[in-house]
C-alpha positions in Angstrom: -54.1 8.8 -145.9 -57.2 6.6 -144.7 -60.2 8.1 -145.1 -60.9 6.5 -141.1 -57.3 7.8 -140.4 -58.4 11.6 -142.0 -61.9 11.0 -140.1 -60.2 10.3 -137.0 -57.9 13.7 -137.7 -60.4 15.6 -138.7 -62.2 15.3 -135.1 -59.5 15.9 -133.0 -59.2 18.9 -135.1 -62.1 19.4 -134.3 -62.0 19.2 -130.8 -58.8 21.5 -130.5 -59.8 24.3 -132.5 -63.7 25.1 -131.8 -62.9 24.2 -127.9 -65.8 21.0 -128.3 -66.0 20.2 -124.3 -67.1 17.0 -123.4 -67.0 15.2 -126.4 -64.4 12.8 -127.7 -63.0 11.0 -131.0 -65.9 8.1 -130.0 -68.3 10.6 -129.1 -68.8 12.6 -132.6 -70.6 9.9 -134.8 -68.8 9.8 -139.0 -72.1 10.1 -140.0 -74.1 12.4 -137.8 -74.8 16.1 -138.6 -71.9 18.8 -137.8 -75.3 21.1 -137.3 -78.7 22.3 -135.9 -79.3 19.0 -134.1 -75.9 16.4 -134.9 -72.5 18.3 -133.4 -74.7 22.0 -133.4 -72.0 23.7 -134.4 -73.5 26.8 -135.2 -71.8 29.6 -138.5 -68.8 30.7 -136.2 -67.7 27.3 -136.0 -68.3 26.4 -140.0 -65.8 30.1 -140.7 -63.5 28.9 -137.9 -63.0 24.8 -139.7 -62.9 26.0 -143.4 -60.4 28.3 -142.2 -58.1 25.1 -139.4 -59.3 22.9 -142.6 -57.5 24.6 -145.6 -54.6 25.6 -143.7 -53.7 21.7 -142.5 -54.4 20.2 -145.9 -54.2 23.4 -148.7 -56.7 23.7 -150.4 -59.8 26.0 -150.8 -63.6 25.9 -149.1 -66.1 26.9 -150.8 -68.0 29.7 -149.6 -71.2 29.2 -151.6 -74.0 26.7 -151.0 -70.8 23.7 -151.8 -70.1 24.2 -148.6 -73.7 23.1 -146.7 -72.9 19.7 -148.5 -69.7 19.7 -147.5 -69.9 20.4 -144.1 -72.5 17.6 -144.2 -71.2 14.9 -141.3 -67.0 14.1 -141.0 -67.8 11.6 -143.5 -68.2 14.5 -145.9 -65.8 16.7 -144.7 -63.5 13.7 -145.9 -64.8 13.6 -148.9 -63.8 16.6 -149.9 -60.3 16.8 -148.7 -59.3 13.4 -150.5 -61.1 13.8 -153.7 -59.5 17.6 -153.8 -56.0 16.8 -152.6 -56.0 14.2 -155.2 -56.9 16.1 -158.1 -54.1 19.0 -157.0 
């Protein structure tokens, strides 16, 4: 899967799984922070998103400080998925 296609799929997953009303694929920027001043997700959203990503892509999301970097942005998440699947 091409990286741009994966990013679009991740945005769609986030909108659906996290019920992000008012957000569209176009309004979620690839490199914008997912937490805080960016998309405004919280720790419960992170857990829900981690479970959805693990189920959809068959990869593990670490439950330590590495998760912060993975969930930094849509681009960072896509990169983690691509890197992890290529090792698989």
